[in-house]
C-alpha positions as protocol buffer text, in pm:
chain_id: "A"
residue {
  index: 1
  type: MET
  ca { x: -501 y: 2109 z: 2087 }
}
residue {
  index: 2
  type: THR
  ca { x: -414 y: 2479 z: 1934 }
}
residue {
  index: 3
  type: THR
  ca { x: -422 y: 2799 z: 2085 }
}
residue {
  index: 4
  type: THR
  ca { x: -452 y: 3129 z: 1896 }
}
residue {
  index: 5
  type: THR
  ca { x: -492 y: 3488 z: 2034 }
}
residue {
  index: 6
  type: GLU
  ca { x: -852 y: 3434 z: 1966 }
}
residue {
  index: 7
  type: HIS
  ca { x: -959 y: 3088 z: 2063 }
}
residue {
  index: 8
  type: THR
  ca { x: -826 y: 2744 z: 2171 }
}
residue {
  index: 9
  type: PHE
  ca { x: -929 y: 2501 z: 1922 }
}
residue {
  index: 10
  type: THR
  ca { x: -994 y: 2111 z: 2000 }
}
residue {
  index: 11
  type: TYR
  ca { x: -1171 y: 1807 z: 1787 }
}
residue {
  index: 12
  type: ALA
  ca { x: -1460 y: 1919 z: 1937 }
}
residue {
  index: 13
  type: ASP
  ca { x: -1454 y: 2287 z: 1723 }
}
residue {
  index: 14
  type: LEU
  ca { x: -1418 y: 2069 z: 1391 }
}
residue {
  index: 15
  type: PRO
  ca { x: -1808 y: 2010 z: 1320 }
}
residue {
  index: 16
  type: ARG
  ca { x: -1883 y: 2386 z: 1387 }
}
residue {
  index: 17
  type: LEU
  ca { x: -1563 y: 2523 z: 1145 }
}
residue {
  index: 18
  type: MET
  ca { x: -1689 y: 2245 z: 858 }
}
residue {
  index: 19
  type: GLY
  ca { x: -2050 y: 2384 z: 927 }
}
residue {
  index: 20
  type: LEU
  ca { x: -1941 y: 2717 z: 801 }
}
residue {
  index: 21
  type: MET
  ca { x: -1851 y: 2566 z: 470 }
}
residue {
  index: 22
  type: THR
  ca { x: -2168 y: 2536 z: 264 }
}
residue {
  index: 23
  type: GLY
  ca { x: -2264 y: 2457 z: -124 }
}
residue {
  index: 24
  type: ASP
  ca { x: -2392 y: 2199 z: -322 }
}
residue {
  index: 25
  type: GLU
  ca { x: -2059 y: 2059 z: -424 }
}
residue {
  index: 26
  type: LYS
  ca { x: -1888 y: 2031 z: -101 }
}
residue {
  index: 27
  type: HIS
  ca { x: -1869 y: 1643 z: -115 }
}
residue {
  index: 28
  type: GLY
  ca { x: -1945 y: 1596 z: 284 }
}
residue {
  index: 29
  type: PRO
  ca { x: -1896 y: 1245 z: 319 }
}
residue {
  index: 30
  type: ALA
  ca { x: -1568 y: 1255 z: 138 }
}
residue {
  index: 31
  type: ALA
  ca { x: -1444 y: 1525 z: 362 }
}
residue {
  index: 32
  type: THR
  ca { x: -1559 y: 1359 z: 655 }
}
residue {
  index: 33
  type: SER
  ca { x: -1378 y: 1044 z: 579 }
}
residue {
  index: 34
  type: THR
  ca { x: -1058 y: 1180 z: 635 }
}
residue {
  index: 35
  type: LEU
  ca { x: -1147 y: 1405 z: 933 }
}
residue {
  index: 36
  type: ASP
  ca { x: -999 y: 1193 z: 1229 }
}
residue {
  index: 37
  type: ALA
  ca { x: -688 y: 1096 z: 1082 }
}
residue {
  index: 38
  type: LEU
  ca { x: -608 y: 1450 z: 970 }
}
residue {
  index: 39
  type: TRP
  ca { x: -697 y: 1569 z: 1290 }
}
residue {
  index: 40
  type: VAL
  ca { x: -426 y: 1336 z: 1485 }
}
residue {
  index: 41
  type: LEU
  ca { x: -165 y: 1389 z: 1198 }
}
residue {
  index: 42
  type: TYR
  ca { x: -184 y: 1765 z: 1251 }
}
residue {
  index: 43
  type: ASP
  ca { x: -249 y: 1745 z: 1636 }
}
residue {
  index: 44
  type: ARG
  ca { x: 26 y: 1465 z: 1697 }
}
residue {
  index: 45
  type: VAL
  ca { x: 252 y: 1393 z: 1430 }
}
residue {
  index: 46
  type: LEU
  ca { x: 325 y: 1628 z: 1189 }
}
residue {
  index: 47
  type: ARG
  ca { x: 641 y: 1861 z: 1286 }
}
residue {
  index: 48
  type: VAL
  ca { x: 499 y: 2174 z: 1086 }
}
residue {
  index: 49
  type: THR
  ca { x: 363 y: 2478 z: 1207 }
}
residue {
  index: 50
  type: PRO
  ca { x: 220 y: 2798 z: 1046 }
}
residue {
  index: 51
  type: ALA
  ca { x: 566 y: 2966 z: 1157 }
}
residue {
  index: 52
  type: ARG
  ca { x: 782 y: 2718 z: 1004 }
}
residue {
  index: 53
  type: ALA
  ca { x: 539 y: 2633 z: 697 }
}
residue {
  index: 54
  type: ASP
  ca { x: 864 y: 2705 z: 467 }
}
residue {
  index: 55
  type: ALA
  ca { x: 1120 y: 2549 z: 665 }
}
residue {
  index: 56
  type: PRO
  ca { x: 1365 y: 2318 z: 498 }
}
residue {
  index: 57
  type: ASP
  ca { x: 1301 y: 2051 z: 772 }
}
residue {
  index: 58
  type: ARG
  ca { x: 984 y: 2056 z: 811 }
}
residue {
  index: 59
  type: ASP
  ca { x: 750 y: 1733 z: 746 }
}
residue {
  index: 60
  type: ARG
  ca { x: 545 y: 1743 z: 421 }
}
residue {
  index: 61
  type: PHE
  ca { x: 178 y: 1659 z: 390 }
}
residue {
  index: 62
  type: LEU
  ca { x: 11 y: 1624 z: 60 }
}
residue {
  index: 63
  type: LEU
  ca { x: -333 y: 1582 z: -6 }
}
residue {
  index: 64
  type: SER
  ca { x: -420 y: 1361 z: -281 }
}
residue {
  index: 65
  type: LYS
  ca { x: -770 y: 1303 z: -218 }
}
residue {
  index: 66
  type: GLY
  ca { x: -817 y: 1670 z: -315 }
}
residue {
  index: 67
  type: HIS
  ca { x: -1199 y: 1646 z: -396 }
}
residue {
  index: 68
  type: GLY
  ca { x: -1325 y: 1665 z: -98 }
}
residue {
  index: 69
  type: PRO
  ca { x: -1102 y: 1927 z: 84 }
}
residue {
  index: 70
  type: MET
  ca { x: -1353 y: 2053 z: 368 }
}
residue {
  index: 71
  type: ALA
  ca { x: -1195 y: 1860 z: 669 }
}
residue {
  index: 72
  type: TYR
  ca { x: -815 y: 1944 z: 548 }
}
residue {
  index: 73
  type: TYR
  ca { x: -969 y: 2329 z: 535 }
}
residue {
  index: 74
  type: ALA
  ca { x: -1126 y: 2302 z: 865 }
}
residue {
  index: 75
  type: VAL
  ca { x: -807 y: 2127 z: 1018 }
}
residue {
  index: 76
  type: LEU
  ca { x: -567 y: 2415 z: 861 }
}
residue {
  index: 77
  type: ALA
  ca { x: -794 y: 2665 z: 1024 }
}
residue {
  index: 78
  type: ALA
  ca { x: -806 y: 2500 z: 1332 }
}
residue {
  index: 79
  type: LYS
  ca { x: -397 y: 2502 z: 1355 }
}
residue {
  index: 80
  type: GLY
  ca { x: -371 y: 2870 z: 1254 }
}
residue {
  index: 81
  type: PHE
  ca { x: -252 y: 2802 z: 906 }
}
residue {
  index: 82
  type: LEU
  ca { x: -544 y: 3026 z: 736 }
}
residue {
  index: 83
  type: PRO
  ca { x: -817 y: 3263 z: 923 }
}
residue {
  index: 84
  type: VAL
  ca { x: -1117 y: 3094 z: 1007 }
}
residue {
  index: 85
  type: ASP
  ca { x: -1341 y: 3362 z: 826 }
}
residue {
  index: 86
  type: TRP
  ca { x: -1194 y: 3193 z: 510 }
}
residue {
  index: 87
  type: LEU
  ca { x: -1421 y: 2872 z: 536 }
}
residue {
  index: 88
  type: GLU
  ca { x: -1732 y: 3080 z: 495 }
}
residue {
  index: 89
  type: GLY
  ca { x: -1649 y: 3188 z: 149 }
}
residue {
  index: 90
  type: PHE
  ca { x: -1564 y: 2806 z: 63 }
}
residue {
  index: 91
  type: GLY
  ca { x: -1594 y: 2765 z: -292 }
}
residue {
  index: 92
  type: ALA
  ca { x: -1683 y: 3125 z: -405 }
}
residue {
  index: 93
  type: TYR
  ca { x: -1540 y: 3274 z: -739 }
}
residue {
  index: 94
  type: ASP
  ca { x: -1287 y: 3496 z: -523 }
}
residue {
  index: 95
  type: SER
  ca { x: -1204 y: 3263 z: -240 }
}
residue {
  index: 96
  type: PRO
  ca { x: -902 y: 3092 z: -202 }
}
residue {
  index: 97
  type: LEU
  ca { x: -1039 y: 2801 z: -74 }
}
residue {
  index: 98
  type: GLY
  ca { x: -1157 y: 2616 z: -384 }
}
residue {
  index: 99
  type: HIS
  ca { x: -1315 y: 2281 z: -461 }
}
residue {
  index: 100
  type: HIS
  ca { x: -977 y: 2143 z: -487 }
}
residue {
  index: 101
  type: PRO
  ca { x: -691 y: 2301 z: -261 }
}
residue {
  index: 102
  type: ASP
  ca { x: -440 y: 2495 z: -470 }
}
residue {
  index: 103
  type: ARG
  ca { x: -101 y: 2535 z: -322 }
}
residue {
  index: 104
  type: VAL
  ca { x: -46 y: 2880 z: -451 }
}
residue {
  index: 105
  type: LEU
  ca { x: -380 y: 2996 z: -284 }
}
residue {
  index: 106
  type: VAL
  ca { x: -391 y: 2782 z: 37 }
}
residue {
  index: 107
  type: PRO
  ca { x: -160 y: 2870 z: 321 }
}
residue {
  index: 108
  type: GLY
  ca { x: 6 y: 2528 z: 454 }
}
residue {
  index: 109
  type: ALA
  ca { x: -98 y: 2320 z: 127 }
}
residue {
  index: 110
  type: GLU
  ca { x: 228 y: 2150 z: -33 }
}
residue {
  index: 111
  type: ILE
  ca { x: 25 y: 2063 z: -350 }
}
residue {
  index: 112
  type: GLY
  ca { x: -228 y: 2137 z: -580 }
}
residue {
  index: 113
  type: SER
  ca { x: -474 y: 1815 z: -598 }
}
residue {
  index: 114
  type: GLY
  ca { x: -801 y: 1685 z: -729 }
}
residue {
  index: 115
  type: SER
  ca { x: -714 y: 1473 z: -1033 }
}
residue {
  index: 116
  type: LEU
  ca { x: -671 y: 1150 z: -834 }
}
residue {
  index: 117
  type: GLY
  ca { x: -372 y: 965 z: -882 }
}
residue {
  index: 118
  type: HIS
  ca { x: -115 y: 1208 z: -871 }
}
residue {
  index: 119
  type: GLY
  ca { x: -67 y: 1272 z: -489 }
}
residue {
  index: 120
  type: LEU
  ca { x: 155 y: 925 z: -411 }
}
residue {
  index: 121
  type: PRO
  ca { x: 400 y: 987 z: -731 }
}
residue {
  index: 122
  type: LEU
  ca { x: 448 y: 1335 z: -618 }
}
residue {
  index: 123
  type: ALA
  ca { x: 503 y: 1214 z: -257 }
}
residue {
  index: 124
  type: VAL
  ca { x: 782 y: 986 z: -386 }
}
residue {
  index: 125
  type: GLY
  ca { x: 951 y: 1250 z: -572 }
}
residue {
  index: 126
  type: THR
  ca { x: 963 y: 1488 z: -262 }
}
residue {
  index: 127
  type: ALA
  ca { x: 1116 y: 1212 z: -47 }
}
residue {
  index: 128
  type: LEU
  ca { x: 1381 y: 1150 z: -343 }
}
residue {
  index: 129
  type: GLY
  ca { x: 1408 y: 1530 z: -356 }
}
residue {
  index: 130
  type: LEU
  ca { x: 1486 y: 1556 z: 25 }
}
residue {
  index: 131
  type: ARG
  ca { x: 1726 y: 1266 z: 30 }
}
residue {
  index: 132
  type: ALA
  ca { x: 1891 y: 1396 z: -268 }
}
residue {
  index: 133
  type: ARG
  ca { x: 1946 y: 1758 z: -63 }
}
residue {
  index: 134
  type: GLY
  ca { x: 2077 y: 1541 z: 258 }
}
residue {
  index: 135
  type: LEU
  ca { x: 1776 y: 1620 z: 459 }
}
residue {
  index: 136
  type: THR
  ca { x: 1718 y: 1287 z: 597 }
}
residue {
  index: 137
  type: ASP
  ca { x: 1484 y: 1405 z: 892 }
}
residue {
  index: 138
  type: PRO
  ca { x: 1168 y: 1535 z: 761 }
}
residue {
  index: 139
  type: SER
  ca { x: 888 y: 1294 z: 684 }
}
residue {
  index: 140
  type: VAL
  ca { x: 661 y: 1306 z: 361 }
}
residue {
  index: 141
  type: TRP
  ca { x: 301 y: 1198 z: 411 }
}
residue {
  index: 142
  type: VAL
  ca { x: 51 y: 1167 z: 163 }
}
residue {
  index: 143
  type: LEU
  ca { x: -351 y: 1082 z: 199 }
}
residue {
  index: 144
  type: VAL
  ca { x: -496 y: 911 z: -83 }
}
residue {
  index: 145
  type: GLY
  ca { x: -838 y: 767 z: -127 }
}
residue {
  index: 146
  type: ASP
  ca { x: -884 y: 360 z: -166 }
}
residue {
  index: 147
  type: ALA
  ca { x: -1028 y: 458 z: -508 }
}
residue {
  index: 148
  type: GLU
  ca { x: -731 y: 635 z: -623 }
}
residue {
  index: 149
  type: LEU
  ca { x: -516 y: 319 z: -608 }
}
residue {
  index: 150
  type: ASP
  ca { x: -730 y: 212 z: -939 }
}
residue {
  index: 151
  type: GLU
  ca { x: -498 y: 466 z: -1102 }
}
residue {
  index: 152
  type: GLY
  ca { x: -175 y: 290 z: -1262 }
}
residue {
  index: 153
  type: SER
  ca { x: 28 y: 605 z: -1158 }
}
residue {
  index: 154
  type: ASN
  ca { x: -1 y: 494 z: -777 }
}
residue {
  index: 155
  type: HIS
  ca { x: 88 y: 110 z: -864 }
}
residue {
  index: 156
  type: GLU
  ca { x: 438 y: 261 z: -1023 }
}
residue {
  index: 157
  type: ALA
  ca { x: 479 y: 460 z: -716 }
}
residue {
  index: 158
  type: ILE
  ca { x: 435 y: 196 z: -515 }
}
residue {
  index: 159
  type: ALA
  ca { x: 624 y: -50 z: -692 }
}
residue {
  index: 160
  type: TYR
  ca { x: 915 y: 205 z: -671 }
}
residue {
  index: 161
  type: ALA
  ca { x: 936 y: 312 z: -330 }
}
residue {
  index: 162
  type: GLY
  ca { x: 975 y: -18 z: -181 }
}
residue {
  index: 163
  type: PRO
  ca { x: 1316 y: -115 z: -339 }
}
residue {
  index: 164
  type: ALA
  ca { x: 1414 y: 231 z: -332 }
}
residue {
  index: 165
  type: GLY
  ca { x: 1405 y: 201 z: 59 }
}
residue {
  index: 166
  type: LEU
  ca { x: 1199 y: 559 z: 86 }
}
residue {
  index: 167
  type: ASP
  ca { x: 1178 y: 529 z: 475 }
}
residue {
  index: 168
  type: ARG
  ca { x: 1078 y: 883 z: 516 }
}
residue {
  index: 169
  type: LEU
  ca { x: 801 y: 841 z: 265 }
}
residue {
  index: 170
  type: HIS
  ca { x: 416 y: 739 z: 465 }
}
residue {
  index: 171
  type: THR
  ca { x: 121 y: 717 z: 278 }
}
residue {
  index: 172
  type: LEU
  ca { x: -220 y: 721 z: 450 }
}
residue {
  index: 173
  type: VAL
  ca { x: -503 y: 507 z: 283 }
}
residue {
  index: 174
  type: ILE
  ca { x: -850 y: 610 z: 358 }
}
residue {
  index: 175
  type: ASP
  ca { x: -1068 y: 310 z: 277 }
}
residue {
  index: 176
  type: ASN
  ca { x: -1427 y: 381 z: 234 }
}
residue {
  index: 177
  type: ALA
  ca { x: -1496 y: 59 z: 32 }
}
residue {
  index: 178
  type: SER
  ca { x: -1525 y: 301 z: -260 }
}
residue {
  index: 179
  type: ALA
  ca { x: -1249 y: 141 z: -503 }
}
residue {
  index: 180
  type: SER
  ca { x: -1400 y: -23 z: -827 }
}
residue {
  index: 181
  type: PHE
  ca { x: -1126 y: -327 z: -801 }
}
residue {
  index: 182
  type: ALA
  ca { x: -1043 y: -585 z: -553 }
}
residue {
  index: 183
  type: ARG
  ca { x: -732 y: -694 z: -443 }
}
residue {
  index: 184
  type: PRO
  ca { x: -656 y: -1062 z: -288 }
}
residue {
  index: 185
  type: GLY
  ca { x: -547 y: -970 z: 70 }
}
residue {
  index: 186
  type: GLY
  ca { x: -664 y: -617 z: 78 }
}
residue {
  index: 187
  type: ILE
  ca { x: -500 y: -284 z: 25 }
}
residue {
  index: 188
  type: ALA
  ca { x: -221 y: -375 z: 284 }
}
residue {
  index: 189
  type: ALA
  ca { x: -112 y: -659 z: 101 }
}
residue {
  index: 190
  type: ARG
  ca { x: -53 y: -469 z: -230 }
}
residue {
  index: 191
  type: PHE
  ca { x: 210 y: -221 z: -37 }
}
residue {
  index: 192
  type: GLU
  ca { x: 349 y: -522 z: 140 }
}
residue {
  index: 193
  type: ALA
  ca { x: 408 y: -733 z: -174 }
}
residue {
  index: 194
  type: ALA
  ca { x: 616 y: -422 z: -261 }
}
residue {
  index: 195
  type: GLY
  ca { x: 840 y: -400 z: 34 }
}
residue {
  index: 196
  type: TRP
  ca { x: 630 y: -156 z: 234 }
}
residue {
  index: 197
  type: SER
  ca { x: 575 y: -186 z: 610 }
}
residue {
  index: 198
  type: ALA
  ca { x: 165 y: -187 z: 657 }
}
residue {
  index: 199
  type: VAL
  ca { x: -102 y: -139 z: 920 }
}
residue {
  index: 200
  type: THR
  ca { x: -456 y: -153 z: 891 }
}
residue {
  index: 201
  type: VAL
  ca { x: -688 y: 43 z: 1169 }
}
residue {
  index: 202
  type: ASP
  ca { x: -990 y: 163 z: 1240 }
}
residue {
  index: 203
  type: GLY
  ca { x: -1003 y: 533 z: 1075 }
}
residue {
  index: 204
  type: ARG
  ca { x: -1214 y: 675 z: 1352 }
}
residue {
  index: 205
  type: ASP
  ca { x: -994 y: 550 z: 1648 }
}
residue {
  index: 206
  type: HIS
  ca { x: -754 y: 843 z: 1720 }
}
residue {
  index: 207
  type: GLU
  ca { x: -547 y: 622 z: 1951 }
}
residue {
  index: 208
  type: ALA
  ca { x: -517 y: 344 z: 1693 }
}
residue {
  index: 209
  type: LEU
  ca { x: -417 y: 611 z: 1446 }
}
residue {
  index: 210
  type: TYR
  ca { x: -169 y: 761 z: 1639 }
}
residue {
  index: 211
  type: ALA
  ca { x: 13 y: 409 z: 1701 }
}
residue {
  index: 212
  type: ALA
  ca { x: 17 y: 309 z: 1324 }
}
residue {
  index: 213
  type: PHE
  ca { x: 140 y: 669 z: 1222 }
}
residue {
  index: 214
  type: THR
  ca { x: 440 y: 645 z: 1502 }
}
residue {
  index: 215
  type: ALA
  ca { x: 504 y: 275 z: 1452 }
}
residue {
  index: 216
  type: PRO
  ca { x: 871 y: 175 z: 1340 }
}
residue {
  index: 217
  type: HIS
  ca { x: 975 y: 93 z: 1019 }
}
residue {
  index: 218
  type: ALA
  ca { x: 1317 y: 101 z: 946 }
}
residue {
  index: 219
  type: GLY
  ca { x: 1444 y: 98 z: 608 }
}
residue {
  index: 220
  type: ARG
  ca { x: 1102 y: 79 z: 465 }
}
residue {
  index: 221
  type: PRO
  ca { x: 817 y: 319 z: 357 }
}
residue {
  index: 222
  type: HIS
  ca { x: 533 y: 285 z: 546 }
}
residue {
  index: 223
  type: VAL
  ca { x: 127 y: 288 z: 489 }
}
residue {
  index: 224
  type: VAL
  ca { x: -158 y: 295 z: 719 }
}
residue {
  index: 225
  type: VAL
  ca { x: -509 y: 192 z: 582 }
}
residue {
  index: 226
  type: ALA
  ca { x: -722 y: 359 z: 749 }
}
residue {
  index: 227
  type: ARG
  ca { x: -1070 y: 195 z: 701 }
}
residue {
  index: 228
  type: VAL
  ca { x: -1403 y: 403 z: 774 }
}
residue {
  index: 229
  type: GLU
  ca { x: -1775 y: 439 z: 676 }
}
residue {
  index: 230
  type: ALA
  ca { x: -1849 y: 739 z: 483 }
}
residue {
  index: 231
  type: LYS
  ca { x: -2119 y: 912 z: 652 }
}
residue {
  index: 232
  type: GLU
  ca { x: -2165 y: 1255 z: 827 }
}
residue {
  index: 233
  type: PHE
  ca { x: -1953 y: 1347 z: 1119 }
}
residue {
  index: 234
  type: ALA
  ca { x: -2067 y: 1219 z: 1428 }
}
residue {
  index: 235
  type: GLY
  ca { x: -1850 y: 1468 z: 1677 }
}
residue {
  index: 236
  type: GLU
  ca { x: -1688 y: 1216 z: 1908 }
}
residue {
  index: 237
  type: PRO
  ca { x: -1366 y: 1034 z: 1838 }
}
residue {
  index: 238
  type: LYS
  ca { x: -1308 y: 668 z: 1915 }
}
residue {
  index: 239
  type: SER
  ca { x: -1047 y: 559 z: 2187 }
}
residue {
  index: 240
  type: ALA
  ca { x: -890 y: 218 z: 2216 }
}
C-alpha cells in the first residue's frame, strides 16, 4: 500500500490506473503479464522510494521487457515516482511516457529499454559496477520476457554471472510461453546449469512471488521464473 497526499494506492487501484492509458499500441497483454510481479517487487521487496531514487545504496530495477510498459508506469505512479495525470498522455508526442521507457524522461527508470536482449547484460554490468565501488548491499533486479532469452546476449550474461558469483543480481523472467525455442528442462534449468539459484512460481500468486523473491541464494545470482497466461488484467491476485 502507498499513501500520497492525494490518495492511498493498493493493488486494487491498478486497473483504474492502467485504464487511463489508451491507444492502439499499448501491448495490453504484454503489460498485464508483468503486473503482479511488478507490484510485489515495488510494494514488498525493492528498497527504493521517490525520495531516494538517486541514493547510491538504493536497489536497482531494470525493465528489459520494455515494449509493454503500461504496468510499469501504473506501478511507478501508484508508488509516487510520477504523477498519475501523466498516465492519460501515454504514448502522445509530448508525453514523457513513451511506448518504450526512457530513463531520461521517466522518474525512477534505471534504463531505456524496448530493444529485447539488452536488460540482462546491463544488469550484469550494474552488479559488477556496484561491486567495484564497494557497494555490496544494493540488489539489482531485471525483468525479462521469456522470448528475450532467444537473444544470444542474454545467454552470455547468464553464463558469466554464475561463475562470477554475482549474488546481488536477480532476474525475473515472465514466462508466457512466447519463446520460439524450447529448452530441455525449462527456463530455470538453463540458469541452474550456469550456477544460478532458480525458483519457478505462479506469476499471479503474490505470496509465492514474495517467497521466491526473498529466497536465500548465498554466493549465487538468483532467477525467478514467473509463469503467466497472457490475458487482460482480472483485478484479483491469487494467494497461496
